[in-house]
N, C-alpha and C positions, 0 to 999 in steps of 0.2 A: 614701798618703804619698809625696811625692817623694823620690828618692834623692839622696845626696850627689854622686854622679858627675854626675847630671843638672844639678844646681845648679852645680857647678864649671864644667861645660861651658857653661852659659848665661852665667856672668860672664866667662869667658874670650872667648867670642864677642861678647857685647854691649859690654863695657867694657875687655877686656884686663887684668883685675885678678887673675889667677891667684895672684900673689905677695902679695896684700894680704887676700884673703878666703879662708877655709877653711870647708868645709861638714861638718856632721854631722848624722845623723838625730835627730829629736825627736818624741815622741809627746805632748808637753805641749799641753794644750788652749789654744787662743787664739782670740779673736774680735774683729773690729773693728780700730781703729787700734792698732798695737803700741807706740806712743809713741816712735818714732824715724824720723828721715829720714837716709838716706845721700846725701850731696852731693858731686858732682864739679864742681869749679870749672875753667873752661877759658878760653882767651884771646879767643875770638871766636864769633859766631853759627854759623858753618859747622861748628865743632867740636861745639857743642850738637846741631845737626841730625844730624850724622853719628852721634854716640853714641846719641841717642834713636832714630835709624833702625835701627841695628844691634840695639839692645835690643828694639824692636818686631819686627824680623825673627826674633830668637831666641825670641820668645814672650812679651815683656812687654806690658802693657796700658797705654794712654795714660790718665792721670788728668788732666793739663793739657797742652793743645797748647803747643808752644813758641811764644812771641810776645814782643814788646817790651813793657816796662813802664818806670815811671819809674827803676828801679834797674839796668836792662840788658835782658837777653834770656835766657829759660829755659823749661824745661818739666819735667814730672813724669811718671814711669812707675812701674808696679808690676810687679816681677819675678814669675815664675811661683811662687816660694816665698813671696810676700806681702810681701816687703820693698819699701819706697817709696824710689825714687831721684830726686833732683832734679839736673838737669844745667843749669848757668847760667853766664853771663859777665856782667861789669859793662859790657862793650862792646856798643853797639847796632849796630855796623857792623863788617864784616871789614876788618882791616887788612894782611892778608898771605895767603899760600897756605893753603888748608885743611889742618888737621892734626887728629889725634885725641889730642894730648898733654893730659894732665890736669895742671893746675897745683897744685890743692889737693884732697885727699880729706877732707871733714869729716863726722863723725858728730854729727848734731844730736839731742840728747835732748829730748823734750817732757816737762817735769817739773811736779810739783804746785806747788812753791814754788822759784823760781829762786835766791833768796837762801840758803835752806836747803841746797839741793843744791850751790850754789857753795861755801858753807863746808865741807861735806863733803869736796869735792875739795881745797880749800885745806889742810885738816887731813890729807889724805893725800898732801900734797907737790907738788901741782900749782900752777903760778903762772898768774895771769891775764894774757892778752895783750891783750884787749879787753873792756869792760864798760859796758853801758848800763843801770845800776840794776838793777831787777828784771825788765827786759825780755829782755836777751840777754847771755850771757857766753861768750867764747871763751878756751880755755886755751892757754898756750904749748906748741907742738909741736916744740920744738928737737931732741928726741931721737927723734922719731917721724915717719913719713911720713903718718900719719893725725891729723887735728886733732879735738878734742873741744869741742863747743859745747853750751850750754843755752838753752832757749827754753820758754815756758810750754806745757804740753800743748795747750791750745786754740789758741794761736797757731801751733804746729807743724802741727797737723791742718788748720788753715785754709790755711797755706802749701802743704801737700800736696794740698789739694782734697778731704779726706775728713771725715767726721764725727769728733769728738773721742773718742767713746765707744769703748771696747774693754775686754776682760777677759782674764785668763789670762796665759800666758807671753809675754814679749817675744820669745822665740826669737832672742836674739842675746847673745853673750858677748864680753867684750873682754879683750885681753891687752895688758899694757903696763907702764908705769912705777910701778905702785902694787901693793901687797900684795893678795892675793885677798881679796874682800869684796863685798858688795852695797850699792849706794848707796840713799838714802832712797826711790827710786822702783822699787827691785827690780832695777836693772841690775846684772849680774853681771861681776866682774873675776876672771880666772884667770891662772895662770902659763903662758901660751901666748903665742907671739911675735907673733901678729896677730889681727885681727878674726876672729870665728868665727861663722857663721850657721848656725842650726838650721832644718832643712826639715821 
């Protein structure tokens, strides 16, 4: 089982996220897709390449090579602890000097029923920033540096480049603006100041 110090060292080296991700040990069984994607949105392709490059150098595995698509440019890697990270930009060309600045950090939950889970979060005080029916929902993150979004589990897995099947623990816990609880898909919220990854 990987240790928290190694996980924190990976995230610091790969993405510079020491202030947003905390690690703790977990022996909870888990297999396959854990039902979430951690997404870093950046300004241009050179930033995507830089962050993916340092992640791979630090021990991540490439799931999808970075490339252009109709929506922009991006790629997907899997961290040594099993978490899936998507690094992307809506720009297809660099417009300035290369940077490693992250514009948005989005936690994308792959859920069984987008409408049901959306209502759960509305009932817990979150407000919607963007919504595309039962396809995609993004909540307002005015008081947080991390955004929360919902996608169907199958669509999230396809976006990540992995099979949708998976069982056991999500091995992730969230801290933020809602009371401690578990959502309809078993994602846990606690009284902690930031995202917590279990390894």
